The first five atom37 places (N, CA, C, CB, O) and aatype in JSON, in Angstrom:
{
  "aatype": [20, 20, 20, 20, 20, 20, 20, 20, 20, 20, 20, 20, 20, 20, 20, 20, 20, 20, 20, 20, 20, 20, 20, 20, 20, 20, 20, 20, 20, 20, 20, 20, 20, 20, 20, 20, 20, 20, 20, 20, 20, 20, 20, 20, 20, 20, 20, 20, 20, 20, 20, 20, 20, 20, 20, 20, 20, 20, 20, 20, 20, 20, 20, 20, 20, 20, 20, 20, 20, 20, 20, 20, 20, 20, 20, 20, 20, 20, 20, 20, 20, 20],
  "atom_mask": [
    [1, 1, 1, 1, 1],
    [1, 1, 1, 1, 1],
    [1, 1, 1, 1, 1],
    [1, 1, 1, 1, 1],
    [1, 1, 1, 1, 1],
    [1, 1, 1, 1, 1],
    [1, 1, 1, 1, 1],
    [1, 1, 1, 1, 1],
    [1, 1, 1, 1, 1],
    [1, 1, 1, 1, 1],
    [1, 1, 1, 1, 1],
    [1, 1, 1, 1, 1],
    [1, 1, 1, 1, 1],
    [1, 1, 1, 1, 1],
    [1, 1, 1, 1, 1],
    [1, 1, 1, 1, 1],
    [1, 1, 1, 1, 1],
    [1, 1, 1, 1, 1],
    [1, 1, 1, 1, 1],
    [1, 1, 1, 1, 1],
    [1, 1, 1, 1, 1],
    [1, 1, 1, 1, 1],
    [1, 1, 1, 1, 1],
    [1, 1, 1, 1, 1],
    [1, 1, 1, 1, 1],
    [1, 1, 1, 1, 1],
    [1, 1, 1, 1, 1],
    [1, 1, 1, 1, 1],
    [1, 1, 1, 1, 1],
    [1, 1, 1, 1, 1],
    [1, 1, 1, 1, 1],
    [1, 1, 1, 1, 1],
    [1, 1, 1, 1, 1],
    [1, 1, 1, 1, 1],
    [1, 1, 1, 1, 1],
    [1, 1, 1, 1, 1],
    [1, 1, 1, 1, 1],
    [1, 1, 1, 1, 1],
    [1, 1, 1, 1, 1],
    [1, 1, 1, 1, 1],
    [1, 1, 1, 1, 1],
    [1, 1, 1, 1, 1],
    [1, 1, 1, 1, 1],
    [1, 1, 1, 1, 1],
    [1, 1, 1, 1, 1],
    [1, 1, 1, 1, 1],
    [1, 1, 1, 1, 1],
    [1, 1, 1, 1, 1],
    [1, 1, 1, 1, 1],
    [1, 1, 1, 1, 1],
    [1, 1, 1, 1, 1],
    [1, 1, 1, 1, 1],
    [1, 1, 1, 1, 1],
    [1, 1, 1, 1, 1],
    [1, 1, 1, 1, 1],
    [1, 1, 1, 1, 1],
    [1, 1, 1, 1, 1],
    [1, 1, 1, 1, 1],
    [1, 1, 1, 1, 1],
    [1, 1, 1, 1, 1],
    [1, 1, 1, 1, 1],
    [1, 1, 1, 1, 1],
    [1, 1, 1, 1, 1],
    [1, 1, 1, 1, 1],
    [1, 1, 1, 1, 1],
    [1, 1, 1, 1, 1],
    [1, 1, 1, 1, 1],
    [1, 1, 1, 1, 1],
    [1, 1, 1, 1, 1],
    [1, 1, 1, 1, 1],
    [1, 1, 1, 1, 1],
    [1, 1, 1, 1, 1],
    [1, 1, 1, 1, 1],
    [1, 1, 1, 1, 1],
    [1, 1, 1, 1, 1],
    [1, 1, 1, 1, 1],
    [1, 1, 1, 1, 1],
    [1, 1, 1, 1, 1],
    [1, 1, 1, 1, 1],
    [1, 1, 1, 1, 1],
    [1, 1, 1, 1, 1],
    [1, 1, 1, 1, 1]
  ],
  "atom_positions": [
    [[0.82, -1.2, 0.0], [0.0, 0.0, 0.0], [0.86, 1.26, 0.0], [-0.93, 0.0, 1.2], [0.52, 2.25, -0.65]],
    [[1.98, 1.23, 0.73], [2.83, 2.42, 0.78], [3.47, 2.69, -0.57], [3.91, 2.25, 1.85], [3.73, 3.84, -0.92]],
    [[3.74, 1.63, -1.35], [4.3, 1.83, -2.68], [3.28, 2.53, -3.58], [4.73, 0.48, -3.3], [3.65, 3.37, -4.4]],
    [[2.02, 2.18, -3.44], [0.97, 2.82, -4.22], [0.82, 4.29, -3.84], [-0.36, 2.09, -4.03], [0.63, 5.14, -4.72]],
    [[0.89, 4.59, -2.56], [0.78, 5.98, -2.12], [1.98, 6.8, -2.55], [0.63, 6.04, -0.61], [1.86, 8.01, -2.77]],
    [[3.14, 6.18, -2.67], [4.31, 6.93, -3.11], [4.24, 7.28, -4.59], [5.57, 6.14, -2.83], [5.01, 8.11, -5.06]],
    [[3.33, 6.65, -5.32], [3.14, 6.97, -6.74], [2.21, 8.16, -6.96], [2.59, 5.76, -7.46], [2.01, 8.57, -8.1]],
    [[1.64, 8.7, -5.9], [0.68, 9.78, -6.05], [1.2, 10.97, -6.86], [0.26, 10.26, -4.7], [0.46, 11.46, -7.71]],
    [[2.42, 11.46, -6.63], [2.89, 12.58, -7.47], [2.96, 12.21, -8.95], [4.27, 13.03, -6.99], [2.64, 13.02, -9.82]],
    [[3.38, 10.98, -9.22], [3.46, 10.54, -10.6], [2.08, 10.49, -11.24], [4.13, 9.18, -10.69], [1.91, 10.87, -12.4]],
    [[1.1, 10.02, -10.49], [-0.27, 9.96, -11.0], [-0.81, 11.35, -11.26], [-1.19, 9.21, -10.01], [-1.49, 11.58, -12.26]],
    [[-0.52, 12.29, -10.37], [-0.98, 13.66, -10.57], [-0.34, 14.29, -11.81], [-0.66, 14.51, -9.34], [-1.01, 15.02, -12.54]],
    [[0.92, 14.02, -12.05], [1.58, 14.54, -13.24], [1.0, 13.92, -14.51], [3.08, 14.27, -13.18], [0.82, 14.62, -15.51]],
    [[0.7, 12.64, -14.47], [0.09, 11.99, -15.63], [-1.31, 12.56, -15.88], [0.01, 10.46, -15.42], [-1.68, 12.8, -17.03]],
    [[-2.08, 12.78, -14.83], [-3.41, 13.38, -15.0], [-3.32, 14.8, -15.55], [-4.17, 13.38, -13.66], [-4.12, 15.2, -16.39]],
    [[-2.34, 15.55, -15.07], [-2.14, 16.91, -15.59], [-1.84, 16.87, -17.09], [-1.0, 17.61, -14.83], [-2.41, 17.64, -17.86]],
    [[-0.94, 15.97, -17.5], [-0.62, 15.85, -18.92], [-1.84, 15.41, -19.72], [0.52, 14.85, -19.12], [-2.06, 15.9, -20.83]],
    [[-2.63, 14.5, -19.17], [-3.83, 14.03, -19.84], [-4.8, 15.19, -20.07], [-4.51, 12.92, -19.01], [-5.34, 15.35, -21.16]],
    [[-5.02, 16.0, -19.05], [-5.94, 17.14, -19.16], [-5.42, 18.15, -20.18], [-6.13, 17.82, -17.78], [-6.18, 18.68, -20.98]],
    [[-4.11, 18.41, -20.14], [-3.54, 19.37, -21.08], [-3.66, 18.85, -22.51], [-2.06, 19.65, -20.74], [-3.99, 19.61, -23.42]],
    [[-3.4, 17.58, -22.72], [-3.46, 17.03, -24.07], [-4.9, 17.0, -24.59], [-2.86, 15.63, -24.1], [-5.14, 17.34, -25.75]],
    [[-5.84, 16.6, -23.76], [-7.24, 16.5, -24.2], [-7.86, 17.89, -24.38], [-8.06, 15.68, -23.2], [-8.38, 18.2, -25.45]],
    [[-7.82, 18.71, -23.34], [-8.49, 20.0, -23.41], [-7.61, 21.1, -23.99], [-8.96, 20.4, -22.03], [-8.11, 22.05, -24.58]],
    [[-6.31, 20.95, -23.83], [-5.38, 21.95, -24.34], [-5.37, 22.02, -25.85], [-4.01, 21.67, -23.85], [-5.19, 23.1, -26.42]],
    [[-5.57, 20.89, -26.51], [-5.59, 20.91, -27.97], [-6.76, 21.74, -28.49], [-5.66, 19.48, -28.53], [-6.62, 22.47, -29.47]],
    [[-7.91, 21.62, -27.84], [-9.07, 22.42, -28.24], [-8.83, 23.9, -27.97], [-10.33, 21.94, -27.5], [-9.14, 24.75, -28.81]],
    [[-8.29, 24.21, -26.81], [-8.01, 25.6, -26.46], [-6.95, 26.18, -27.41], [-7.53, 25.71, -24.98], [-7.08, 27.31, -27.88]],
    [[-5.91, 25.41, -27.68], [-4.85, 25.84, -28.59], [-5.42, 26.11, -29.99], [-3.73, 24.79, -28.66], [-5.09, 27.12, -30.61]],
    [[-6.26, 25.21, -30.47], [-6.88, 25.39, -31.79], [-7.74, 26.64, -31.81], [-7.73, 24.15, -32.16], [-7.68, 27.42, -32.76]],
    [[-8.54, 26.85, -30.78], [-9.41, 28.01, -30.7], [-8.6, 29.31, -30.7], [-10.29, 27.94, -29.46], [-8.96, 30.27, -31.38]],
    [[-7.53, 29.33, -29.94], [-6.68, 30.52, -29.89], [-6.07, 30.79, -31.26], [-5.57, 30.35, -28.83], [-6.07, 31.93, -31.73]],
    [[-5.56, 29.76, -31.91], [-4.92, 29.93, -33.21], [-5.92, 30.41, -34.26], [-4.28, 28.63, -33.67], [-5.6, 31.28, -35.07]],
    [[-7.13, 29.86, -34.26], [-8.14, 30.28, -35.23], [-8.56, 31.72, -34.98], [-9.37, 29.36, -35.17], [-8.73, 32.49, -35.93]],
    [[-8.73, 32.1, -33.72], [-9.11, 33.47, -33.41], [-8.01, 34.47, -33.77], [-9.46, 33.59, -31.94], [-8.31, 35.58, -34.2]],
    [[-6.77, 34.08, -33.59], [-5.67, 34.95, -34.02], [-5.73, 35.15, -35.53], [-4.3, 34.36, -33.61], [-5.59, 36.26, -36.02]],
    [[-5.94, 34.06, -36.25], [-5.99, 34.15, -37.72], [-7.16, 35.01, -38.17], [-6.1, 32.75, -38.33], [-7.01, 35.81, -39.1]],
    [[-8.3, 34.85, -37.54], [-9.47, 35.65, -37.92], [-9.27, 37.13, -37.6], [-10.73, 35.13, -37.21], [-9.66, 38.0, -38.38]],
    [[-8.66, 37.4, -36.46], [-8.44, 38.78, -36.05], [-7.42, 39.48, -36.93], [-7.99, 38.84, -34.6], [-7.59, 40.64, -37.29]],
    [[-6.36, 38.77, -37.28], [-5.27, 39.38, -38.04], [-5.35, 39.1, -39.54], [-3.95, 38.88, -37.51], [-4.37, 39.29, -40.25]],
    [[-6.48, 38.67, -40.02], [-6.64, 38.31, -41.43], [-6.23, 39.43, -42.4], [-8.08, 37.93, -41.7], [-5.62, 39.13, -43.43]],
    [[-6.53, 40.7, -42.11], [-6.13, 41.75, -43.06], [-4.61, 41.95, -43.18], [-6.76, 43.06, -42.66], [-4.13, 42.5, -44.17]],
    [[-3.86, 41.51, -42.18], [-2.41, 41.69, -42.2], [-1.75, 40.65, -43.12], [-1.83, 41.59, -40.77], [-2.38, 39.66, -43.49]],
    [[-0.5, 40.87, -43.49], [0.21, 39.9, -44.33], [0.29, 38.52, -43.66], [1.63, 40.41, -44.66], [0.39, 38.42, -42.44]],
    [[0.25, 37.48, -44.48], [0.24, 36.12, -43.95], [1.48, 35.79, -43.13], [0.11, 35.13, -45.07], [1.4, 35.06, -42.15]],
    [[2.61, 36.32, -43.53], [3.85, 36.05, -42.8], [3.77, 36.58, -41.38], [5.04, 36.67, -43.52], [4.23, 35.93, -40.45]],
    [[3.19, 37.77, -41.2], [3.03, 38.34, -39.86], [2.05, 37.52, -39.03], [2.54, 39.8, -39.96], [2.29, 37.27, -37.85]],
    [[0.96, 37.09, -39.64], [-0.02, 36.26, -38.94], [0.63, 34.96, -38.49], [-1.24, 35.97, -39.83], [0.45, 34.53, -37.35]],
    [[1.39, 34.35, -39.37], [2.08, 33.11, -39.02], [3.09, 33.32, -37.91], [2.78, 32.54, -40.24], [3.23, 32.47, -37.03]],
    [[3.79, 34.44, -37.95], [4.76, 34.74, -36.89], [4.06, 34.9, -35.54], [5.54, 36.01, -37.24], [4.54, 34.39, -34.53]],
    [[2.93, 35.61, -35.52], [2.19, 35.8, -34.27], [1.67, 34.46, -33.76], [1.01, 36.8, -34.48], [1.75, 34.18, -32.57]],
    [[1.13, 33.64, -34.67], [0.63, 32.32, -34.26], [1.76, 31.45, -33.71], [-0.06, 31.63, -35.43], [1.57, 30.74, -32.72]],
    [[2.91, 31.49, -34.35], [4.05, 30.7, -33.87], [4.52, 31.18, -32.51], [5.21, 30.76, -34.88], [4.85, 30.37, -31.64]],
    [[4.55, 32.5, -32.31], [4.98, 33.05, -31.02], [4.01, 32.67, -29.91], [5.1, 34.58, -31.11], [4.43, 32.29, -28.82]],
    [[2.71, 32.77, -30.19], [1.72, 32.4, -29.18], [1.8, 30.91, -28.87], [0.29, 32.76, -29.66], [1.73, 30.5, -27.71]],
    [[1.95, 30.09, -29.9], [2.09, 28.65, -29.69], [3.32, 28.32, -28.86], [2.17, 27.94, -31.02], [3.25, 27.47, -27.97]],
    [[4.43, 28.97, -29.14], [5.65, 28.75, -28.38], [5.46, 29.15, -26.92], [6.81, 29.52, -28.99], [5.91, 28.44, -26.02]],
    [[4.82, 30.28, -26.69], [4.58, 30.73, -25.31], [3.7, 29.73, -24.57], [3.91, 32.13, -25.32], [3.97, 29.43, -23.4]],
    [[2.66, 29.22, -25.21], [1.77, 28.25, -24.56], [2.5, 26.95, -24.24], [0.56, 27.97, -25.44], [2.29, 26.37, -23.17]],
    [[3.34, 26.49, -25.15], [4.08, 25.25, -24.9], [5.1, 25.46, -23.78], [4.79, 24.78, -26.18], [5.26, 24.59, -22.93]],
    [[5.79, 26.59, -23.78], [6.74, 26.87, -22.71], [6.03, 27.03, -21.36], [7.52, 28.14, -23.03], [6.58, 26.65, -20.33]],
    [[4.82, 27.58, -21.38], [4.04, 27.68, -20.15], [3.7, 26.29, -19.62], [2.75, 28.49, -20.39], [3.78, 26.04, -18.41]],
    [[3.31, 25.39, -20.51], [3.01, 24.01, -20.11], [4.24, 23.36, -19.48], [2.52, 23.18, -21.33], [4.14, 22.73, -18.43]],
    [[5.39, 23.52, -20.11], [6.62, 22.94, -19.58], [6.97, 23.54, -18.22], [7.78, 23.14, -20.56], [7.36, 22.82, -17.3]],
    [[6.83, 24.86, -18.09], [7.14, 25.52, -16.82], [6.22, 25.02, -15.71], [7.01, 27.03, -16.96], [6.69, 24.71, -14.62]],
    [[4.92, 24.93, -15.98], [3.97, 24.46, -14.97], [4.27, 23.01, -14.61], [2.51, 24.61, -15.47], [4.22, 22.64, -13.44]],
    [[4.57, 22.18, -15.62], [4.86, 20.78, -15.37], [6.1, 20.62, -14.5], [5.04, 20.03, -16.69], [6.09, 19.84, -13.55]],
    [[7.16, 21.35, -14.81], [8.37, 21.27, -14.01], [8.16, 21.79, -12.59], [9.49, 22.05, -14.67], [8.71, 21.25, -11.63]],
    [[7.36, 22.83, -12.45], [7.06, 23.36, -11.12], [6.27, 22.33, -10.3], [6.27, 24.67, -11.22], [6.54, 22.13, -9.12]],
    [[5.28, 21.7, -10.94], [4.52, 20.66, -10.26], [5.42, 19.5, -9.87], [3.37, 20.15, -11.15], [5.34, 18.98, -8.75]],
    [[6.28, 19.09, -10.78], [7.2, 17.99, -10.52], [8.07, 18.29, -9.3], [8.09, 17.72, -11.75], [8.2, 17.47, -8.39]],
    [[8.66, 19.47, -9.31], [9.53, 19.85, -8.2], [8.77, 19.91, -6.89], [10.19, 21.2, -8.48], [9.23, 19.41, -5.87]],
    [[7.6, 20.53, -6.91], [6.81, 20.68, -5.68], [6.33, 19.34, -5.15], [5.61, 21.59, -5.94], [6.46, 19.06, -3.96]],
    [[5.77, 18.5, -6.02], [5.22, 17.23, -5.57], [6.28, 16.27, -5.05], [4.45, 16.57, -6.69], [6.11, 15.66, -3.99]],
    [[7.37, 16.15, -5.78], [8.39, 15.21, -5.34], [9.19, 15.74, -4.15], [9.32, 14.89, -6.48], [9.66, 14.94, -3.34]],
    [[9.36, 17.03, -4.03], [10.0, 17.59, -2.82], [9.13, 17.32, -1.61], [10.25, 19.1, -2.97], [9.65, 16.98, -0.55]],
    [[7.85, 17.45, -1.76], [6.93, 17.17, -0.65], [6.98, 15.7, -0.26], [5.5, 17.57, -1.03], [6.97, 15.38, 0.92]],
    [[7.03, 14.81, -1.24], [7.09, 13.38, -0.94], [8.42, 13.0, -0.27], [6.91, 12.55, -2.22], [8.45, 12.17, 0.63]],
    [[9.5, 13.62, -0.7], [10.79, 13.32, -0.09], [10.8, 13.79, 1.35], [11.94, 13.98, -0.88], [11.35, 13.11, 2.21]],
    [[10.21, 14.94, 1.62], [10.15, 15.45, 3.0], [9.29, 14.54, 3.87], [9.6, 16.88, 3.03], [9.59, 14.36, 5.04]],
    [[8.22, 13.97, 3.31], [7.37, 13.06, 4.09], [8.14, 11.8, 4.49], [6.12, 12.69, 3.28], [7.96, 11.28, 5.59]],
    [[8.98, 11.32, 3.6], [9.68, 10.06, 3.84], [10.88, 10.19, 4.77], [10.14, 9.48, 2.54], [11.36, 9.19, 5.3]],
    [[11.35, 11.41, 4.98], [12.53, 11.56, 5.86], [12.14, 11.9, 7.26], [13.46, 12.62, 5.32], [13.0, 12.06, 8.12]]
  ]
}
């Protein structure tokens, strides 16, 4: 039972990734389409650059949140075990 409880941080990280992959793809698509619709009068290269920048920011945000969760959850588990 203690081995199962020690997997809790890992399960939370997997659930976080699952939620981001399932719901994040819809949110990402919606953001990209709205950017394209809003910036349609501008040159295509500029629209593509803005979409790429927003996509990069969202992906980096996901990585930052994931690493922060990883550090927080596993630090907490290590403190519990000592």
